[in-house]
C-alpha positions as CSV (number, residue, x, y, z in Angstrom):
1,X,196.9,-44.6,-49.4
2,X,194.1,-44.0,-46.9
3,X,196.3,-44.9,-43.9
4,X,199.2,-42.9,-45.4
5,X,197.2,-39.7,-45.4
6,X,196.2,-40.2,-41.7
7,X,199.9,-41.0,-40.8
8,X,200.9,-37.7,-42.6
9,X,198.4,-35.8,-40.4
10,X,199.6,-37.5,-37.2
11,X,203.3,-36.9,-37.9
12,X,202.6,-33.4,-38.9
13,X,200.5,-32.7,-35.8
14,X,203.3,-34.0,-33.5
15,X,205.9,-31.9,-35.3
16,X,203.5,-28.9,-35.3
17,X,203.0,-29.0,-31.5
18,X,206.7,-29.6,-30.8
19,X,207.6,-26.6,-33.0
20,X,204.8,-24.4,-31.5
21,X,205.9,-25.2,-28.0
22,X,209.5,-24.2,-28.9
23,X,208.8,-20.8,-30.5
24,X,210.9,-18.3,-28.6
25,X,208.9,-16.3,-26.0
26,X,210.2,-13.0,-27.3
27,X,209.3,-13.7,-30.9
28,X,206.6,-11.4,-32.4
29,X,203.7,-13.8,-33.1
30,X,202.8,-12.1,-36.3
31,X,206.4,-12.2,-37.6
32,X,206.4,-15.9,-36.7
33,X,203.2,-16.4,-38.8
34,X,204.7,-14.5,-41.7
35,X,207.7,-16.7,-41.6
36,X,205.7,-19.9,-41.3
37,X,203.5,-19.0,-44.2
38,X,206.5,-17.9,-46.4
39,X,207.9,-21.4,-45.8
40,X,204.6,-23.0,-46.5
41,X,204.2,-21.0,-49.7
42,X,207.6,-22.0,-50.9
43,X,207.0,-25.7,-50.2
44,X,203.5,-25.7,-51.6
45,X,204.7,-23.9,-54.8
46,X,207.5,-26.4,-55.3
47,X,205.1,-29.3,-54.8
48,X,202.6,-27.7,-57.2
49,X,205.1,-27.5,-60.0
50,X,206.9,-30.9,-59.1
51,X,203.8,-33.0,-59.2
52,X,202.3,-33.8,-62.6
53,X,199.1,-32.0,-63.2
54,X,196.6,-31.4,-66.1
55,X,196.2,-27.7,-65.6
56,X,198.1,-24.5,-64.7
57,X,197.7,-22.0,-61.9
58,X,194.6,-20.4,-63.5
59,X,192.9,-23.7,-64.0
60,X,193.7,-24.8,-60.4
61,X,192.4,-21.5,-59.1
62,X,189.1,-22.0,-60.9
63,X,188.4,-24.9,-58.7
64,X,188.5,-23.0,-55.4
65,X,185.6,-21.6,-53.4
66,X,184.7,-19.8,-50.2
67,X,186.1,-22.7,-48.2
68,X,189.7,-21.7,-49.1
69,X,189.1,-18.3,-47.5
70,X,187.6,-19.9,-44.4
71,X,190.5,-22.3,-44.2
72,X,193.0,-19.6,-44.4
73,X,191.3,-17.6,-41.7
74,X,190.9,-20.6,-39.4
75,X,194.6,-21.6,-39.9
76,X,195.7,-18.2,-38.7
77,X,193.4,-18.6,-35.6
78,X,194.9,-22.0,-34.9
79,X,198.5,-20.7,-35.2
80,X,197.9,-17.7,-32.9
81,X,195.8,-19.7,-30.5
82,X,198.3,-22.5,-29.9
83,X,201.2,-20.0,-29.9
84,X,199.6,-18.0,-27.1
85,X,198.4,-21.1,-25.2
86,X,202.0,-22.4,-25.0
87,X,203.3,-19.0,-24.1
88,X,200.8,-18.8,-21.2
89,X,202.1,-22.1,-19.9
90,X,199.7,-24.8,-21.3
91,X,201.3,-28.2,-21.4
92,X,201.8,-29.5,-25.0
93,X,199.8,-32.7,-24.2
94,X,196.9,-31.0,-22.4
95,X,196.4,-28.2,-24.9
96,X,196.5,-30.5,-27.9
97,X,194.2,-33.1,-26.3
98,X,191.7,-30.5,-25.0
99,X,191.5,-28.5,-28.3
100,X,191.4,-31.5,-30.6
101,X,188.9,-33.5,-28.6
102,X,186.7,-30.4,-28.1
103,X,186.8,-29.6,-31.8
104,X,185.8,-33.2,-32.6
105,X,182.9,-32.9,-30.2
106,X,181.7,-29.7,-31.9
107,X,182.1,-31.3,-35.4
108,X,179.8,-34.2,-34.5
109,X,176.5,-32.3,-34.8
110,X,177.9,-30.4,-37.8
111,X,178.6,-33.7,-39.5
112,X,175.2,-35.0,-38.6
113,X,173.3,-31.9,-39.8
114,X,175.2,-30.6,-42.7
115,X,177.0,-33.7,-44.1
116,X,174.4,-36.3,-43.3
117,X,176.9,-38.5,-41.4
118,X,175.6,-41.2,-39.1
119,X,176.9,-42.8,-35.9
120,X,176.2,-46.0,-34.1
121,X,175.6,-46.5,-30.4
122,X,179.3,-47.6,-30.1
123,X,180.3,-44.3,-31.6
124,X,178.2,-42.4,-29.1
125,X,179.8,-44.4,-26.3
126,X,183.2,-43.2,-27.6
127,X,182.0,-39.7,-27.6
128,X,181.0,-40.0,-24.0
129,X,184.4,-41.4,-23.2
130,X,186.0,-38.4,-25.0
131,X,184.0,-36.0,-22.8
132,X,184.9,-37.9,-19.7
133,X,188.6,-37.8,-20.8
134,X,188.4,-34.0,-21.1
135,X,186.9,-33.7,-17.6
136,X,189.5,-36.1,-16.1
137,X,192.4,-34.3,-17.8
138,X,191.4,-31.2,-16.0
139,X,190.5,-32.6,-12.5
140,X,194.0,-32.2,-11.0
141,X,194.4,-28.6,-11.9
């Protein structure tokens, strides 16, 4: 199941960027967001009630914390950020690579400090290659 979860993320990210790149230029970005989240609410609600569970909505809500609010705010930032990046002409491959790699680089010290994650020398070599990749992707601009 571990690999299935990552495959879901990969497939969803590919669909996400294809869809974002194809949002009509004249569409109001906030109406687009409302539409996206109405669909997401409908699908999430259907899944909540379709999947067997041991508790109702109130019980499920009791297991949420500040992270839900932060995630909601960050998702709106992601949506608007990518929508505007593609409207201003960013290539789908460059915008996704730059933003995801940069976020990963920023998450490394956060993981080390707050989540007590560890990395090997090979991992740090990979980090250096990611940074080099970001530089190389932007050399021909």
